[in-house]
N, C-alpha and C positions, 0 to 999 in steps of 0.2 A: 327639724332644722330651724335654726335661728334666722330671723329676717331682719335686716337693717334697712333703714330708709336713708338714702344718700341723695343730696341735691348738688348738681353741678351748676355753677354760676360763674360769670366772667364778663369782661367787656366784649363787644362785638369783634369778630375777626381774630380771636386769640386761639382758635382751634378747638373750642369747647365741644362742638359737635363731633369732631374727629375723635376726641377723648371718649365721648359717649359711645360712639360706634366701636371703638377698640375695646371698651369695657364690656359692652353688651352683645356685640356681634350683630346688632340690629343695623339696618341700612337706612340712612337719612341723608337727604341732599346737603352737601357742604358747599356753602356759598361764601362770597367775599365782600358782601355789602350789607349794612344794617337792615334788619327787617326780614332776613331770609328764614329765621326760626320764629314763626308767628305764634305757635302754641307750644305748650310743654310736651315733651316727648318722654315716654317712660319705657324702661326695659329692665331686664334682670341680669345679674352677673354672679356667677358662682365664685365666691371668695375662698372657700375651703370646703371640706366635706361636711362641716357643721353649719356653715354660714352662707346665706344667699343675700345679695343686696338688691333692693328695688331702687333703681336709679332714675332720677328725674332730670331731664335736660331743660333748664330754664332759658328763656330768651335772653339775649345779650343786653346788659345794662351797664352804664358807666358808674352809677352810684345807686344807693338805696333811696335817693330822693326821686320819686317817679315823675316823669314829665309826660307820660302818655298812658292810655288805658292798658296797653299791652304790658308796660312795665309794672303797673299796679297788679295785674293778674299774675305776673311772674313773681313779684315780691310777696304777694299774699300768702304763698306757701311757707314763707320764712317767719311769718308773724302770727298766723292763726293756728293755735295748737290743735284745733278741731279739724283742720285740713288734713285729708287723707295722705297728703304728700309732705306733711310737716316732718323735717328730717331729724335723724339721730346725729348725723354728721354732714358738714358742708365742705365740698371741695371747690376752692376758688382757683379757676384756671387763669394763669397769667402768661403773657408772651415775654420771653426772657429779654428780647430786644427793647420792649417798651415797659419795663418793670416799674419804673417810677409812676407812670400813669395808672397802671393796673393795680398798684398797691392801695390806691384810695379806696376802692371797693373792698379789698381784703380787710383793711383796718376797720371798716364799718361793720362788715359781717362778723369779724372777730369780737367786736365790742357788743354784739347782740347776745353773747354768751353761748354761742354754739361751739362744739368741738370742730375746729376748722383746720383743714389741710391746705397748704399752698402748693399747687402743681405748676412748675415752671415749664411750659411747653416750648417746643422748637429748640431744645437744648443742643441738638446736633449742629445748630448754626452758630454756636458761641465762638468757636475758634475762628471761623470765617469772618465773623463780625467784630472780632477783637474784644470779646466780652469775657470778663472774669468774675465769678461769683464765689464768695466765701460762704458756702452753704451752712456750715456750723455756726459761724458768727451771725448770719442772717436768722437762723432758727432761734438763737438765744435772744436776739433783739426783738423778734416778732412773737416769741413764745409759742411756736407752732412747729409742726413737722413739714419739711420741704422736700418735694420729690422732683427730680429732674427727669423730663421725659420728652419723647418725640412721638406724638400720637400718630402722625402720618406714617412713620416707620414702625410703629408699635414697640418702641423702645421705652423701657421704664414703666410699662403698664403693670407688670407683676409687682414692682415696688410700690406702686400706688395702691394696689389691692391690699398689700401687707399693711400699709399705713392706715387704710380704712378699717381693717380688722382690729387694729390697735387704737381705735378712736377713743376708748375709755381712758387711755393714759394721757390724752391731750389736755393741755392747760386751757381752761375756759375763761380765764380772767381777761378783763379789758386791757388793752395795751396803750390806748390813747386817753389822756386825762382831759375830760370834757370841761373841767373847771378852768382850764386855760382859755376857754372861749368866753365864759361869763361866770366868774367865781361865785358871786352872790346867788345868782339864779340856780345854778346847778348844785350848790351846797344845800339850798332849801329843798330842791327836788330829790336829792339823794336821801333825805330823811324820810321820804314817803315809804320806801321799802329798801332797806339796806341790802337785802339778799337778792334783789332783782337787778337786772342790767339797767344801769342808769340811762344808757343810750335808748333802750327800748321804752323806758318810762317816759323820757322826754318826747319821743315820737308819738306816743299814745296821748300825751297831754296836749299836743298842738292842735288836735282835731282836724289836721290837714290830711291825716292818714286814717280814714274811717275803717279800713280793712285790718288795722293793727289792733290786736286784742292784748291788753295788759291786765294782770291781776289787780293792779292798783290804778284807779281812776279817781282823781281828786276833783271835787266841785269847787274848790277854792279858786277864786278869780285871780289870785296872785300868781297862780301857776299857768294860767292861760296866756297865750300869745296871739297877737293879731297876725294876719298873713304877712304883712310887711316885716314885723318883728321876727317871724319865723325865717323869712328869706335872709334877713341880716345875720341871724345866728348861723344859718346854713353856709353863707358866704364866709363868715369868720371861721366856722368849723373847717371848711375846705382848706382855707389858707393855713390854719394851724396844723391840720393833718399833713399837708404837704411839707411843712417845716419839720414835722416829726419824721416823715418818710425820707426827706433829704439827709437828716442826721443819721438815720439807720443805714442808708445806702452809702454814705460817705466812706466808711471803712470796710464795707462788705461787697461793694459792687462797682466795677470799673469798666469803662469802654476805651480801648486804645484806638483812637481815631486814625492812627497811622496804619493800622491793620485793616480797618473797615474800608470797604469799597464804596465809592459814590456812584456806582453804575445805576442804582435805583433812581437817584436824583436826575441823572442824565436822561434816563428813559421817561421819567415823569415830565421833564421839561418839554419833551417831544410829544408824548401821548396826550398831554393836557394843554398843548399850545392852542392859542385862540384861533389859529388858522389851520396849522398842520394836524392838530388833534382831530378836527372834523374830517379832514381829507383822509387821514388814516382810518377813521371809523367808517367812512363811506367805502373805502377799499376793503375793509373787513367784511362789511355787509355784502359787497359784490362777490367776495370770495365764498362766503357762506351760501348765497343763493345760486352762484355759479356751480358750486359743488352739488347742490340739490338737483339742478337740471342735468348736469353732465354725468354725475356718478349714479344717480337713482333712475335714470331713464330705462336702462336694461332690466333691473329687477322689477320696476313698475310694470313694464310690458309683460314680463314673465308672470307676475301675479295676476294681472288683468287677463291674460290668456288662459291661465290655470283655472280661474273661476268661470270663464266663458266655456272652456272645454268641459268643466264639471257640470255646468248647467245643461249642456247638450247631452252629455252622457246620461244624466239622470232622466232626461226626457225620453231618451231612446231605450233605456234598459230597465227602468222601474215600471211597474204596472200602471197603465193609464188610469187617471182619476184625479180628483180634486187635490188630494194630498201631494201627488207628484207635481201637479201644476203649481201648487203653493211653493214647494221647495225649489223647483227649477226656474219658475218665472218670477217668484217673489223674494224668497229668503236669500238664495245664493247670489243673484245679481246685486241685491242690496248690500250684503256683506262684502261682496267683491269690490263695490264702490268705496268701502271703508278700508279694506285690507290693501288695496293697490297703492295706498299712500303711506303705508308703514315704512318703506325705505326712505322716503323724503323726511318723515317725522324723525326717524332714527338718526339720519345724517344731520338734520338741523340741531337736535338737542345734543348730539355728540360734540359738535363744534361749539355750541353755546356753553356746554359744560367745561370745555377746555378753557374758554375765555374766563369763566367764573373761577376755575381752579387756579389760574395763573395770577388773578388779581386785576385783570384788565377791566372787568365790568365796573369796578369801583371808579376807575378813571372815566368810563362812559357816563356814570352817574354825575360825576363832577362836571363834565362837558355839558350834559343836559341841563344841569342847574343853571349854568351861565346862560344857556340859550332860552330858558323858560321864564326867567325873571320878568321880562317886559309883558308877559301874557297872563299875569296874575297867578302863576303856578310855580313860583319860586320856592326854594327851601325844600321842606320834607315831601312836597308833592312829587319829587323826582323818583323816589323809590317805587311808589305804586305804579307810576307811568312806565317805568322801565320794566317792572315785574309784569305789567300787563301784556308784554310781548310774548309771554308764555301762556298766561291765563288770567282773565279779568277777575275771576272769583277771589283767589288769594290776594290779588293786587288791590282790590277794593277793601278787603279786610286789613291790608297793610296801612291803609289811610288812618287807622286808629292812632298811629304814631304822631299825627299832626294835632298839636294842642289847640290851635285856633279852629273853632267849630265851623266857621264860614269857609275857610280855606279847605278844611276837611270835606265839607259838602261838595264844593266845586270839584275837588280832586276825584271824589267818588262818582260824580256825574259824568266826567269827561274821560275817565280811565278806559271804558269800553271802546273808545275810538281807536286805541292803539292796536296794532295788528297782532292778534293772538294766534296761537297755533291752530285753532279751529278754522281760521280763514285760509290757512295754507293749502289744503286740498282743493278748495274752490279756485284759488288763484292759479294753482299749478295747472289744473285742467283747462281753465279758460285761456290762460296765457299760451298753453300748448296748442290750442285751437286757432288763435287769431294772430299770434306772433311767430314769424318764421324762425327756424333754427339757424340764424346767421350770427356773424360776429362783428362787433364794432372795433375798429382799429386792428382788425385781424386776430384779436385774442380775447376780447370781452364779449361773452354771450349776450345777445340782445334780450333774450328771455330773462336772464339774470338781472339785467338793467331794469326791465319793467317790474320784476318782482321787488327789487330794491326801492323803486319809486313807490310801489304800493305800501311798503313798510314805512317810508318817509311820509306818505300821504296820511297814514293813520296818525302819526305824531302831529302833522299839520292840522288835522281835524281836531285833535285834542287841544292844541294850542289855540286855534280859532274859537272853539267852544268855550275854553277857559277865559279868553279875553272878553267874549260877549257876556258870559255869566258874571265876571268880575265887575262889570258895569252896573249890574242890577243887584248882585249880592255883595254889598259893601263889607270890607274887612277892616276891623279896628286896627289890626296889626298882622304882620306876616310871621309865620313860623319858619325862621331861618334854619337851614340845614347844615350841620357841621358833620362832615364825614371824615373818618380816619382812613387814610390810604394804606391798605395792607401791603406787606412785603410781597415781592414777586416770588412765586413758588412754581416749582416744576409740577405739572399735572400728574396726579396719581391715576393711572388708567382704570384701576378698579372703581374708584369713585366716579370717573367719567362714564364708564359703561353701566354702572348701577343707576346713575341718574338717567341715562338714556333709556335703560330698560324700564324704569318706573314711568317715564313719560310715555313710552310706546304702549305699555300696558294700560295706563290711564286713558290714552286715546282710544285704544281698541275696546276697552270695557265701556267707557263713557259713550262713544259713538255707536258701538255695537248694540248695546241695550236699546237705544232709541231706534236705530235703523231696523232692528229685528221686529220691534212692535209696529213701526210704521210700514214695514214691508208687508206684514200680514194684513194690516188695515187697507193699504193701497191695493194689494192683490185681491182682497175680498171685494172691494168696491169696483175694481177693474174687471172682475170676473163675473159680476152680476149686474143686472139692469132690468128695466121694464120689459115684460114679455112681448109687448107690441113692437118693439124695435130690436132690443138685444136678443130676445129669444128667436126672432125671425131674421137674424142677420144674414144667414146663408141664403135663405129664400129671396130676400130683398136684393142682395148684391148679385146673385146669380141672374135674376131677372133683369137687373139694370145693365149688366155687361154681357148678356147672352149673344149679342151680335158684334162684340168688340174683339173677338179672337184671342182672348187672354189664355195663357198657358195655365195648367193646373196650379203651379206654384204661385203665379201672379194673382190668380183668383183667390187662393187661400190667404195671401197677404192682404188683399182688398177686404175679405171677410173679417180677418183679425183686426184690421184697422177700423172698420165700421163698428165692430163689436166694442172696441175700446172707447170710441167716441160716443156710443150710445149707452155705455155702462154708467153706473152711478158716479164713478170718479170722473168720467168724461162730462157728465152733466154738471158736476161741481166745477170742473175746469172751465167749461164754456161759460158758466155763470160769472166766474171771477175774471175771466180773460179780458173783458173790457177795461178793468182797472189796470191791468199790466200791459195791455196792447200798446199804449203810448210809449212804453219803455222798450218795445221790440220783442216781447215775450209771447209765445203761443200758449195754448191752454196747458200743455204738458209742463212747460217751464213755470207757468203760474202756479201749478200744483206743487212743483218741487220747491219753489221759493216760499210758498205759504207754509208747507210742512217743515221747512228748515228753520222756521222761527223757533222751533223747539231746540235746535242745535244746528249751527251753520254747516258743520262738516257732513251732514247727511244729505246735502243737496245732490251730490253726484250719485250717491246710492239710490236716492229716490228717483232720479232721472233714469238710472239703469233699470230699475224695476218697471217704470212706466214704458220704456222702450221695449223691454222684453215682453210686456203684456201685449204690445201691438205687433209682435212678429211671431212667426213660427220658429221657435228656437231650434227645433230639430233640423230645420233646413237652413238656419242662418246663425253661424257661430262668430259673427262679428264681435270684436272687443268693444268695450265701453267707449274709448276714445274714437274708434273708427265709426261706431254707430252714431255718436254725437256729430262727428264731422260730416257724415253723409245725410243727416237729417235735412229735409227740405220743407219750405213753406208751400202754401197752396199754389202760389204762382211759379213754383219751381226753383226759386232762389234759395241759396244756402241759409239755413236757420241761424247757425252760429257765425254770422259775418262779423266784421270788425266793429261796426256800430253796436250790435247786440252784445258782443263780448265786453266792450268798454262799459256799456250800460250795466251789465252784470257785475263787473269788477267794482264800479263805483257804488252800486247798491249794497254789495256785501262789505265794502270798506266802511260804510257809515251806518248801516241799519243795526238795530238792536235785535239780534237773532240768537238769543240764548236765554232760555227760561231760568236756568240756574243763576245767571247774572242778575236777572230781574229779582229773583228771590233774595240774593245776598244784598242787593241794594236796599230792598225793603227792610231787611234785618238790620243793616248798619245805619240807615237813616231813620228807621222807625217811623216812616212816613210813606203812605200810599201816594200822597200828592207829588213828592219829588220822584218817586219811582215811576209814576205815570208820565210825569213831565219828561223824564229821561227817555222813556220808550217812544213817546210821541215825537219829541224833538229829534232824536237820532233817526227814526224811521222816516219822518217827514223830510228831513234833510237829505236822506239817502234817495228817496223817491224823486225829489226835485233835481238832484245832481244827475241821477240816471236818466231822467226825462230830458234834461238839457243836452246831455251827451248824445243820446240816441237821435233826437230830433235834429241835432246839428250835423251828425256824422252820416246819417242814413242816405 
């Protein structure tokens, strides 16, 4: 079977990833703001019985003049003939409504000498938008094959496959005359290699693009250009290319504005308003978090009870021994602490995916840009910070798009402050314990209000940290962010559910692996201890309470509690407890907080394991929430009171509790100094905030 290499490229938000999914059947998240496709994605497509295509989805770029590391990585596949993804044919995806802007990239790709296909996406919107395209005339003017398609509806995909199959018949000649930019310079340059793309020769001569490989590299200084000269030529080239594009579109592309609706502009005026835009965004957040608490409460209780019953059943029905204890008292409670939050995670990302699919998240980015400018985080810092609400790891990597190294550094250092999905389970359980299930104004859930506040608090933490760091890390200039507002689209439920599924699986696998390992370690340390105390727990406690008249069940619980306190995990907990006691945490919470530095979301699972170790599970089938709510201090007061709950919320809001984030910060900054600074700064700030809160409220 013959194999073709196909590269998909296009501006951000033209539906390129939807085309990729339609061609390959692979599933990838479709977003509506720049930076969503961070790395190249590859897949295969059967074009015919004899031909299979290996398709690469490159990140969205506006032109082949790279302004960031990500764009350089994307474009390297088009210039390096030794690159495994070097294509046989390039498909440029353009949005039919924004054809003029999209054609700049097309003309550049075409002039590199590739067989190039132009795919006009969202063609199903042409009549509604009052757009008319003379496909034949446009094909003649651009010397290429044009395919009309609607990737979201999978219309025109077969036509695109047929065009790819016929790539050898495509004209590879340049369509734009570079000599109109600078006749003398490009006349000399063309003599270097008449058979090679003049555009590619020029780019290789500039030395600005070290990843471009040309068969002709001249050492003649007359061909070299300084950075300023290169930029001047690029500006002139862009102007001349748009003049060429205007001439091409004049007779082949029209928009009847009398047919086109202005509803998008009306919506944008409201959603991006300097006052109402934020009010609407706040309402959207309340709706999301209200849904989490209201809709997920019953499935959460069901899952919690299911794992509690499973733990009890295992203890009562499997043969007694260490393995049964490990499964019943360690692994099952720990995994239950992870799985009980699956409904909340699913609802959260279902709603966020709808916002991304519709195009609303791009409006949120615009709002955040306006808000962040005074804090040293203007411009391209917006995308990583907004992306950080899902996960800090890809968000920090998205900072590669920021050209200014100092602003890029500040953005990477403060991004983990934003409320990522890993914090959601901790917030939900703590808020459920300390905030009553009441309503403000009769219809706004108080718990949802508090959750929304925690979300906002994360952004305030990032803004404050950015403002402080900007005073010490001076920036020569700021990288201003230009964002394209995508058209409003009706969400495709398949994409929404696929994105939700991917996020839930990522949460289960990511947290599950860690909690499984930690559950085994915590169980082992909690089930073993010094023989002088742990081994004689029954004898010591029986003697201590021989005259107290305890029932058999009460005595068994006293023995279990003493064993846990005298175990190795108890010894570790009591050793570190003085560090966390000023925050209101006992030794069990101290252990859970310490172990959750591997990953925040395992806090509840670790607590569940610790509480199960201290109880006779066969006699006590309390669920995790009930067990935490009933936990008492030595003086008989409630463990998870309001002061302790607020302290925990603030600690988890600001502390660096994710080893994966630490690793990606080290990789992206290439500096242990800044990585250590980030962890010490965030954790120190979290400790102080939690300390002040507890000491004030207790």
